[in-house]
N, C-alpha and C positions, 0 to 999 in steps of 0.2 A: 510721386516719390516722397516717402516719409522723410521729414527733416528733424534732426536732433542737434543738441549742442555738442555732445560727445558720443562717439561710437567706440565702445570697448570691444576689442577683438581678443577672444580667448576666455573660456569659461572655467579656467582653473582657479586656484585659490587667489591669485593676484588679480585676475580679471573680475572675479566676483566681489572681492573686497573693494576694488576700484569702483565698480558700479555702485556698490552700497554707499561709499563715501561721496561719490559725485552726485548721486541722486539726493542724498541728504543735504548737500551744499547748494542745491537748487538747479543743478544742470539737468536738462532733458537728455536722458541717457538711454542708449540701447546696448545690450550685452549680447554678443554673437559668439557662438561656439560651434565648431564643425562636428563635434561628437555630442556627448551629453555633458552637463556640468560635472566637473571633476572626473571626466571620463578617461584621462590620460595620466600625466605625472602626479597630479595632486592626490590621486587615489592609490599611489604606489610609493608612498613615503615611509619613513621610519615611525611616523605617528607620534613623535615626541614634541611636546612644548619644551624644547631643550634649553638648558641654562647657558650653553655656549662655551663650556669648558674647553672643548677641542680647538677653539680658535687660538689657544695659547700653546698647543702641542707642536706647532711648527718650529718653535724656538728651543734649541737644546741647551743653551747656556746664556748667561748674561751677555757675553761677548757677541754671540750670534744675534741676540736681540738688538744690541747697540749698532751692529753692522747693517741692520735693515730697519731703520727707524720708521720708514713709511709703512712697511708691512706690519710692524709691531703696533703702530697706532691704528691701523685698519683693524687688526685683531681685537684691540680694546674696544673700538667703536662698535664692531659687530657683536661682541659679547655684551656690551652695555644695552644695545637694542634688544638682544635676545632676552636678557634678564627683565627688562622693563615690559616687554610684550608678554613675557611669561606671567608677571604679576598682574598685568591688565586683564589678560584673558581669564586667568584663574578666578579673579575677583568679579569680573563682569559676566562671565558665562560658565559658572561652575558645573552646569548640567552636562557640558561637553568635554570635561576632563576628569581624570581620576589620578590620585597620587600613587606613586609606586616607589617602594624602597629599592635603591640601587646600591650595588657594591662595586668598588673600583680597587682591584688587587694591585699591589705595588711590590715589585721584586728587586732584590739586590742586583745591581748592574742592569736594570731594566732600561727601556728606551726613554722613560720619563721618571726622573728621580722624585722621591717623596717630597723634598722641599719645594719642587716646582708645582706639584699638585696642591699642596697646602697653600702656597702663595696664590695659585690660581683661584681656589675657592674663596680665599680672603678677599681677593680683588673683585670677584663676582659680587660678593655681598656689598662691597663699597660702591660698586657701580649702580646699585639699585637700593639706596637707603630707604628703609621703611617698606620694602617690597615683600613679596611672599618669600619666606625664608627657605634656605636649602637644607636646614637642619643637619648640617654635616658634622661628622665626628670621625675620629680615627680609632679603628680597632687594632690593638696590638696583635702580633702573631699568636700569642697565647689566647687572647679573646676570640680571635678568628677560628681557632681550632674547636671552640665550644659551639660554633654555629654549624648546625648540620649541613646546610647547603654549601658552606665553604670547604667542607671536606672533599668536594669534587674538584677543587682547584688543582692545577699543576704545581709542581715544585714547592710543596709546603715548607720545606726547609729553607727556601730562599725568600720567603715572604718577609718584608720589612713592615708591613701593615696593610690594612684594607680600609679605604675611605667608605663611609656609610652616609648616604644622603638621600633626600627626597626629590624625585623628578616627577613630572606630570605627563600624562599620555592623553592625546586627543582620542575621543571616542564618538565618532569616527570621522576622519578628515572629509570624506565625501559629503556627509551631512552638514558639516560646517560651511562648505562651499554653497550648498543648496540653501541653507539658512540665510547666508549673506545675499544671495541672488534674490530670494523671495522678500527679504527685508527691503532691498532696493526697489523691487516691484511695488511694494506697499507705498513707497515714496515717489511713484510715477514712472520708474524705469520699465523698459520693455525687454523681454527675454526672448531670444531666438536661438534655441539650441538645435542641434542637427542642421545647422545652417552654415555652410562653408563660405568664407570670404575668398573670392577668386582674384580680385585685384582692387587696388586703390588708385585714385587719380585726383590731383588737386586742380580744380578749375581756375580760370583767370580771376573769378570773383573771390577766390580764397576758400571756397567751400569744397569739402572732400566728397567725391562721388565713390560709393562703395558697391561693387558688384558682388552678388551672392548667388549661391545655388542651394536649393532645398535638398538635403541629402536623402529625403524619403521619396520625393516626387521627381527630382531632377529639374524642377522648375527654376528658371532664372528670375532674379529680382535685383533691386537696388535700393539703397538708402543714401541720404546725404547728411553730413555732419560738419559742424564748424571746426571740430578737432577729432583726431583719432588717437586712441591709446592702444598701441600694439602690445598686448600682454599674452601673446600666443606661445609663451614658453620656448621650447626648443625650435619652434617653427617661425620665430620672429623674422629671421633672415630669409627664410623661404618665401614668406609673404612679400617682403620688400623686393626680392628678386623677381617674383612673378609680376609685380606691379611696375618693374623697371624704375624703381626709386634709386637715385644715386646716393646711397648711404653706405658707409663701411659696415662689414659684418660686426655684430656686437655679441653674438652668442657662441659658446663652445659647450657641447653637451658632455655630461658625465653619467654613465650608466651605473645604476646601483641595483644589486640583486639581494633578495632576502629569501630565507627558507623557513617553513613552518613545520614544527615537530611537537611531539608530546614528551616532556621531560619528567623525571621522577617527582614525586609529591613534595620533596624538600624544596624544589624550585618554585612551587606554586606562588604566584603573585609577586615574585622577586625578579629584579633585573640586574644586569651586569654591564659595566663599561670597562673596556680594557684596550690594549693595543695589539695589533697583529704582529707577526714576525717581520712584516715589511714596514712596520711603523705607522700603520693606518688605524683610525678608531674602529673598534669592533664592539657591537652591542648584542646583548641577549635580552629580549624584551617579552614580558608576559602578555598574553592576549586571551582573556577568559581562562579556559583550562589548558591552553596551549602556550608555546613560546615560538617566537621567530628570531632568527639571528642573521647578522650581516652588518652593513652591506659589503658586497665586493664591488669596488669601484674601478671603472676604467673609462677612458675617453670614448665617446660614441656620438654619431650623428643622430638626426631625427628620424631615421628610417624605422620601419616596423620591426626590424630585427632588434632594435634597442629595447623593445617592450616584450621580448621573449627571452626566457632564460635558456642558456645553453647547458649541456650536460657538464662541461668543464667548470662552469661557474658554480653549479650545484655541488659537484664533488669537491671543488676547491674550498667551498664554505664548510662542508662537512669535515674536511681535513683540518681546517683551522679550528673548528669547534672542538674536535677531538684533541687537538694540541692544548687548547686552553682548559679543557675538562676531560682529561684522558680516561677517567673512570667511566664515562658515559658510553664509550664505544659505539657511537652512532654509525648506522649503515645507510646506504642509499634507500633501502626499503622503509626506513623510518621517516622519510620525508613525506608529509601529507600533501603539501603543495608548495610552490615557490612563485615568486613574481619579480619582475624587473621593471624599471622605469628609467627614462633619461631626464636627468635634472638639468634645467637651464642654468648655465653658468656664464658669467660675464667674461667675454673674450679678453685674454691677456697674453701678450707675446711671450713665447717660451714656455707656456703652460698648455699642453695638449688638451687637458680637461678643464681649462678655464681657471679663473681666479674666484675667490670668495666674495668679491665686491657685489653689493646690492645697490642698484642705481636706476634712476630715471634719466633717459637720454632725450634731450630736447633738440630737434634737428632744424630749428629755425635758422641757425647760422649756416646751415648747408642748403638754404633756399627752400626749406619745407616747413614754414611756420604752421603750427597746429598738428604736427606729427610727433608723437612721443612713443618711445619704446622702453619697456621695463625689463631689466635683465637681472639674473641671480635671485629671483624671487623665492622666498622660503615660506612654508606653511607657518612656521613658528613666529614669523615677523610680518604676517600678512596685513595686520591692521596698521602698523606704521607705514607699510607700503601704500596702503590706501590713502593715508593722510598725505604722504609725500606726493602722490600722483595728483591729488586735488590741489596741493600747493603749487605744483609745477604748472598745471593747466590754468590756475587762477592768475598767474603772473601775466598771462597773455589774453585771457578770455574771461569775461564776466558771465555769471550764470543768468539764464533767462527767467528764472523763477526764484522765489524766496527759499531761504534755507529752512531745514526742518530738523527735528531731533534726530541724533545719530542712533540708529537701532542696532544693537549688538545682541539682542536676545535670541535664545534658542527657540526654534519653532516646535510646537507640540501638536499632536493629533487630537481632535475632539474625542472626549470619552464617549464610548458607546457600549453600554453593558449588555446590549441585546445581540451582539455578534460574537461568536466564539473566536478563540485563537486559531491561527491557520494550522497549527499542529502542536501536539503536546511537546514535541522536541524543540519548539520555538515559542516559548510561552510569552515572550515580550511583544509579539506581533499579532494583532488581531486582523480579521478580514476587513473590518471597517477602516483600519489604518491603510491597508492596501488600496481600497477603493477611494478613500479620500485623497491619497497621494496621486492616483491616476487622474482624478477629476480636477485637482487644484495645483499640481506641482510640475507641470510640463513633462510628464512621462510620455515617451514615445516607444520605447522598447522594453522588453521584460528585464533586460540587464539594468536599465535606468532605475527600475523599481527595486530590484533585488539588492543592488549594491549601494545605491545612492539616495534612496528615499527611506528605505528600511534596511536594517542590518542583517538581512538573511544571507547575503553573499559572503561576508567575512565571518563565517562559522566553520566548524570542522568539516562539514560536508559541502559548504559553500552554497547551500540551498538546492543542491543537485537532487536531493531526495524528494523535494516538494515543488520543484519548478512547474510541473504539469498542473498541480493543484492550484498554485498561485495564478497561472495563466488562465485557468478556467474560471476562477473566482472573479477576475477582473475583465473578462473578455467582452461583456456587454458594455462596460464603461469605455473600453478601448476601441470598441467597434470591430472586434475580431470575430471571425467565424470559429467554429469548433476546430476546423482544420488549421486555421491561422494561429489559434492559441497553442495547439500542439506543436506547430512549426516554430513558434517563438520559444517554447520550452526546449525542444530538440536543439535549436540553434544555440540557446543559452548553455546547455550541457556541453555541446561540442566546443564552444568557446572556452569553457572552464578547462577542458582537457588540453586545448591548444595554448592558451595564454598562461595557465597556471600549472600545467602538468598535474592536474588534480588526480590523486590516487582514489579511484572510485571502486 
């Protein structure tokens, strides 16, 4: 049985970041994931390195803020963390983000008054002095009318102004998870993707025994570790229940749905933040030549249904988009594809979709020393999450090895000018990139390669048109027969239709 200092369960952004930070701190670490790295929630986010403005939207007045001081302070702390992680990521890993100009239209008698938005932006800048600026400015209604894209806004006569600011977008979240995991591996960590953890048990000597199942072969296995970090996202409570650990539930899921469309040329490269008629944040975000909008949020558990979009959710988002931009007249047939994911949220009494708190739970006081659970994890603050997890573990457990430099760099493929691009439609990806990823980056399925090692999946056709070509180009590396390669491609296309309702 292999022995580690720390076993990290969950290969989403929090688990990958935790493994990277723990390995750099000198802990012998294993990262285990039942699917592929970033194969669930982390690949279905808004993809924003968000500034955190919406943390202030819960409070409608000064009196409302004063009546809930705890929640107000929580919002400030979350916004501070978002701004500082934003600056850190943009400066440390510029290859994985891109700036986007955002507009925030503000209306007379709107749910958020102009003074509150201006105060929010001012506070954000003060929470991160010397950080990456927001470059915010206020366009008057007259100035807004001169912007071609703003002519599509609803109720132009009710505009009191449009905030104009710079936001950053991750390009793309799955690769950021893979980068972190591979950086951890360089510092000695082990990666076991497509490996399900079936149960945990703490032995009398204090060591944790972890039972596993290989999802490809169904073979059983086990590892042991002095500590366990449960970063399984919306499944953290499921794992505790399966292991019969006497701990209270700490997660409440919140499903979010987004829709991808092609908007008029005036929208190209530009984003919008606004509020829905129900008072929830609503975003329109560019992605190459396309745009996606959402999310539509609702409480949800960790079942598979939470990762499938319903027709009501899609049509509801189209209806909201047409309310915000009535001139567009979007229809159901304009949707190219859609996606949903269940975000892990920290359980909070009276909040069916959980609260916004981001925290590490140490269950030593409940008689389970060495068992930690992280809840509320966010892509935009994953590096501070990794640091918090190391700090929590270090309070009770010393590393077995020396610390090393903390690697935050983006991974790149070796240049090979002798192999062509996989297709003229996908000029950024070469055949050598595909083969290198399969050889060195823990690829097990075609979907692992298309979505999370190269960015073929998040394109207009989602790689549907070249899936068979890709499978054939790597089949010798993967050990697939011709029939198995075609089966991988056929299965990939079928999953695109099922998971994303891809319009092919």
